[in-house]
Wavefront OBJ file of the C-alpha trace (Angstrom):
o trace
v -11.102 130.031 -94.613
v -7.407 129.157 -95.003
v -4.748 131.874 -94.955
v -1.588 131.276 -96.990
v 1.505 133.405 -96.461
v 4.197 133.433 -99.122
v 1.414 132.958 -101.663
v 3.341 134.352 -104.633
v 6.404 132.180 -104.009
v 7.290 128.861 -105.622
v 5.381 126.573 -103.248
v 2.647 129.106 -102.508
v 1.688 129.651 -106.136
v 1.365 125.902 -106.750
v -0.572 125.417 -103.506
v -3.091 128.168 -104.268
v -3.833 126.814 -107.741
v -4.480 123.354 -106.286
v -6.644 124.733 -103.479
v -8.777 126.778 -105.828
v -9.165 123.874 -108.265
v -10.520 121.898 -105.302
v -12.899 124.733 -104.414
v -11.213 125.524 -101.099
v -11.695 129.088 -99.790
v -8.311 130.763 -99.472
v -6.944 134.133 -98.453
v -3.437 135.192 -99.442
v -1.243 137.672 -97.628
v 1.146 139.371 -100.056
v 3.610 142.242 -99.808
v 3.427 143.457 -103.412
v 0.000 144.489 -104.695
v 1.329 144.341 -108.262
v 1.650 140.557 -107.980
v -1.993 139.929 -107.091
v -3.685 139.890 -110.503
v -3.146 136.193 -111.097
v -4.370 135.370 -107.586
v -7.532 137.428 -108.059
v -8.223 135.579 -111.310
v -8.099 132.338 -109.321
v -10.689 133.711 -106.900
v -8.239 134.152 -104.046
v -9.034 136.759 -101.391
v -6.110 139.170 -101.061
v -4.682 141.013 -98.074
v -1.727 143.275 -98.835
v 0.520 143.558 -95.809
v 3.848 143.023 -94.137
v 5.013 140.929 -91.205
v 6.238 144.055 -89.456
v 2.743 145.598 -89.712
v 0.563 144.217 -86.914
v -2.606 145.792 -88.333
v -2.198 143.985 -91.670
v -1.447 140.719 -89.869
v -4.659 141.028 -87.887
v -6.577 141.837 -91.058
v -5.166 138.715 -92.679
v -5.823 136.471 -89.659
v -9.348 137.580 -88.747
v -11.968 134.987 -89.662
v -9.364 132.375 -90.550
v -9.516 128.782 -89.275
v -6.199 127.433 -90.574
v -2.961 129.021 -91.748
v -0.204 127.722 -94.029
v 2.927 129.746 -93.322
v 5.284 129.459 -96.296
v 7.281 132.672 -96.059
v 10.990 132.000 -96.181
v 14.168 132.983 -97.975
v 17.131 130.887 -99.031
v 19.414 133.885 -99.491
v 19.674 137.091 -97.486
v 19.464 140.551 -99.057
v 19.345 144.132 -97.726
v 16.274 144.398 -95.495
v 15.537 140.667 -95.612
v 17.708 138.569 -93.313
v 17.094 135.045 -92.059
v 16.479 136.516 -88.603
v 13.981 139.130 -89.752
v 12.052 136.872 -92.137
v 12.121 133.462 -90.458
v 12.182 134.439 -86.792
v 10.756 137.939 -86.362
v 8.183 137.428 -89.100
v 6.970 134.169 -87.573
v 6.921 135.729 -84.103
v 4.666 138.562 -85.288
v 2.417 136.191 -87.222
v 1.979 133.863 -84.252
v 0.936 136.789 -82.047
v -1.733 137.822 -84.562
v -2.998 134.265 -85.004
v -3.377 133.799 -81.251
v -5.342 137.028 -80.974
v -7.555 136.039 -83.907
v -8.264 132.576 -82.462
v -6.824 130.587 -85.359
v -7.046 126.888 -84.544
v -4.319 125.352 -86.716
v -0.962 126.622 -87.976
v 0.948 124.692 -90.649
v 4.571 125.813 -90.885
v 6.839 124.839 -93.754
v 10.271 124.492 -92.223
v 13.171 122.624 -93.800
v 14.828 119.259 -93.445
v 17.993 119.881 -91.469
v 16.523 122.589 -89.223
v 18.222 122.313 -85.831
v 19.577 124.537 -83.108
v 23.243 123.674 -83.610
v 23.331 123.775 -87.395
v 26.370 125.561 -88.887
v 23.971 127.162 -91.348
v 22.055 130.296 -90.340
v 19.252 129.238 -92.657
v 18.684 126.033 -90.713
v 19.250 127.725 -87.337
v 16.557 130.331 -87.989
v 14.162 127.760 -89.379
v 14.590 125.929 -86.060
v 13.984 129.128 -84.084
v 10.782 129.679 -86.066
v 9.751 126.089 -85.329
v 10.241 126.759 -81.629
v 7.957 129.783 -81.842
v 5.318 127.662 -83.555
v 5.662 124.749 -81.121
v 5.417 127.052 -78.081
v 2.628 129.249 -79.455
v -0.246 127.350 -77.876
v -1.816 127.021 -81.336
v -2.212 123.454 -82.609
v 0.452 123.096 -85.282
v 1.862 120.937 -88.026
v 5.505 121.390 -89.011
v 6.485 120.080 -92.439
v 10.198 119.647 -93.150
v 10.787 118.962 -96.839
v 14.071 118.146 -98.498
v 14.898 119.904 -101.780
v 11.632 120.821 -103.551
v 11.800 120.996 -107.330
v 9.372 121.635 -110.164
v 8.222 124.388 -112.534
v 9.481 127.701 -111.173
v 11.967 126.460 -108.571
v 15.105 128.565 -108.370
v 17.465 125.640 -107.678
v 16.731 123.933 -110.990
v 16.575 127.204 -112.917
v 20.037 128.194 -111.686
v 21.504 124.819 -112.606
v 19.861 124.993 -116.040
v 21.369 128.439 -116.572
v 24.780 127.219 -115.435
v 24.654 124.186 -117.732
v 23.590 126.359 -120.650
v 26.479 128.788 -120.143
v 29.277 126.402 -119.227
v 31.164 123.925 -121.420
v 31.588 121.715 -118.345
v 29.351 120.599 -115.471
v 30.873 122.292 -112.395
v 30.381 120.411 -109.123
v 31.195 122.157 -105.848
v 33.428 120.053 -103.621
v 33.130 116.290 -103.887
v 29.446 116.506 -104.817
v 28.838 113.481 -102.585
v 26.382 115.056 -100.122
v 22.909 113.649 -100.586
v 19.495 115.254 -101.042
v 16.073 113.708 -101.493
v 14.351 115.779 -104.217
v 10.602 116.148 -103.710
v 8.435 117.106 -106.667
v 6.266 120.169 -106.072
v 3.013 118.282 -106.715
v 3.856 115.829 -103.920
v 4.799 118.675 -101.548
v 1.480 120.409 -102.275
v -0.427 117.151 -101.737
v 1.091 116.895 -98.265
v 0.141 120.485 -97.424
v -3.411 119.981 -98.693
v -3.780 116.975 -96.407
v -2.595 118.928 -93.364
v -5.336 121.550 -93.846
v -8.021 119.014 -94.704
v -7.803 116.957 -91.517
v -6.993 117.164 -87.823
v -4.906 113.996 -88.116
v -1.670 115.996 -88.290
v -2.136 118.277 -85.302
v 1.014 118.791 -83.215
v 3.080 116.640 -85.548
v 6.449 117.201 -87.224
v 6.628 115.540 -90.633
v 9.864 115.049 -92.575
v 9.261 114.444 -96.261
v 11.339 113.737 -99.333
v 11.190 111.960 -102.658
v 12.001 108.290 -103.271
v 15.569 108.930 -104.473
v 18.526 109.781 -102.246
v 20.892 111.407 -104.712
v 24.243 113.119 -104.426
v 24.474 116.684 -105.701
v 26.574 115.348 -108.581
v 23.835 112.852 -109.474
v 21.222 115.627 -109.324
v 23.311 117.842 -111.614
v 23.918 115.010 -114.061
v 20.182 114.180 -114.132
v 19.287 117.784 -114.980
v 21.899 117.823 -117.737
v 20.435 114.597 -119.168
v 16.933 116.067 -119.057
v 18.235 119.008 -121.077
v 19.988 116.739 -123.550
v 23.321 118.281 -122.586
v 26.568 116.329 -122.648
v 29.031 117.874 -120.227
v 32.250 116.699 -118.593
v 32.258 117.076 -114.803
v 34.630 119.554 -113.179
v 34.958 119.388 -109.395
v 35.619 122.745 -107.709
v 37.338 122.274 -104.306
v 35.713 123.873 -101.277
v 38.957 125.640 -100.302
v 38.880 127.306 -103.740
v 35.183 128.191 -103.564
v 35.183 129.829 -100.116
v 37.139 132.990 -101.018
v 35.322 133.236 -104.346
v 31.935 133.106 -102.624
v 32.980 135.699 -100.048
v 34.073 137.994 -102.872
v 30.727 137.553 -104.658
v 28.869 138.342 -101.448
v 30.878 141.533 -101.033
v 30.292 142.724 -104.583
v 26.820 141.490 -105.525
v 23.369 142.051 -104.005
v 22.267 138.578 -105.159
v 25.342 136.354 -105.597
v 24.981 133.041 -107.420
v 26.105 131.241 -104.248
v 26.446 132.321 -100.617
v 28.607 131.130 -97.723
v 25.510 129.768 -95.998
v 24.520 127.785 -99.079
v 28.087 126.501 -99.397
v 27.786 125.141 -95.859
v 24.501 123.382 -96.669
v 25.938 121.852 -99.844
v 28.422 119.941 -97.664
v 25.886 118.015 -95.575
v 23.277 115.362 -96.324
v 19.634 116.419 -96.480
v 17.719 113.150 -96.386
v 15.005 111.486 -94.331
v 12.946 108.345 -93.877
v 10.061 107.702 -96.285
v 7.796 106.812 -93.358
v 5.999 110.153 -93.027
v 5.217 110.722 -96.678
v 4.151 107.113 -97.278
v 2.475 106.204 -93.978
v 1.218 109.523 -92.591
v 0.353 111.219 -95.885
v -0.270 108.036 -97.916
v 1.590 109.488 -100.896
v 3.993 107.642 -103.167
v 6.252 110.449 -104.424
v 7.499 110.351 -107.995
v 11.164 109.637 -108.833
v 13.414 112.597 -109.563
v 14.014 111.999 -113.264
v 10.314 111.380 -113.839
v 9.546 114.698 -112.172
v 12.176 116.476 -114.269
v 10.650 115.068 -117.456
v 7.383 116.821 -116.643
v 8.843 120.266 -117.166
v 12.325 119.997 -118.638
v 12.749 118.690 -122.172
v 15.541 118.329 -124.670
v 14.048 121.117 -126.787
v 14.130 123.531 -123.849
v 17.635 124.837 -124.472
v 18.962 123.363 -127.726
v 22.239 122.614 -125.986
v 23.806 120.037 -128.286
l 1 2 3 4 5 6 7 8 9 10 11 12 13 14 15 16 17 18 19 20 21 22 23 24 25 26 27 28 29 30 31 32 33 34 35 36 37 38 39 40 41 42 43 44 45 46 47 48 49 50 51 52 53 54 55 56 57 58 59 60 61 62 63 64 65 66 67 68 69 70 71 72 73 74 75 76 77 78 79 80 81 82 83 84 85 86 87 88 89 90 91 92 93 94 95 96 97 98 99 100 101 102 103 104 105 106 107 108 109 110 111 112 113 114 115 116 117 118 119 120 121 122 123 124 125 126 127 128 129 130 131 132 133 134 135 136 137 138 139 140 141 142 143 144 145 146 147 148 149 150 151 152 153 154 155 156 157 158 159 160 161 162 163 164 165 166 167 168 169 170 171 172 173 174 175 176 177 178 179 180 181 182 183 184 185 186 187 188 189 190 191 192 193 194 195 196 197 198 199 200 201 202 203 204 205 206 207 208 209 210 211 212 213 214 215 216 217 218 219 220 221 222 223 224 225 226 227 228 229 230 231 232 233 234 235 236 237 238 239 240 241 242 243 244 245 246 247 248 249 250 251 252 253 254 255 256 257 258 259 260 261 262 263 264 265 266 267 268 269 270 271 272 273 274 275 276 277 278 279 280 281 282 283 284 285 286 287 288 289 290 291 292 293 294 295 296 297 298 299 300 301
């Protein structure tokens, strides 16, 4: 039995569908019982619980051999901070897994996770990694770059922005690079980690075949939509006070200070892990976009 946390999220929902199509037994831990109908239809075993509830964690972990821990947030909100979700949640999960005798923990971290990162997102991902590495449970840590595909919030927000704006706004110089990884390739990597002991106690950094600037990513999405937009660069010194104002006024601002920090640094890696360790040739970014974004999607011209 494999336990998946974050099962109703972007990566989790894709992973569970692939696991069930392969006939793999899977249990999902979810917070909201109202979101379980689709999982039950897939034949997924459900445990409703919370990372602050030790009893529900034990219920989820009992009888499980491997765990894929996907819970994470990219933006804080009341009651859900990077510290509480990434660090405290992982700490509580690890304690339950040790007690239950789980023999393999796969943790989805993030490319760029490090102790001295200026971003709290990356700092807390690193702290969670440390908990996993020091747990005594054999582990695999997967650090993906930007994951995209049907249902990802990054692409959806850019699509919405392109639809509403007469220009293509680019924050700062737009020259920082990412390595977009299509969701199917991310899921293939995760499936391999739970199907073999070859990845025990390994840290794998994975990304797609293209190292693209944020401006190139934005332009590619606009092309996939059939949208012709002139680029407008928005200086960082102009964006900082605007973002702080949005954070003060809105529960879920379009952009946060932490995200603004991450937009200013590269998020790329070697292709060695995904090609050599996972034996996967990831698809190019524009090819991945064409699988779920079409010119008829928004009628933008």
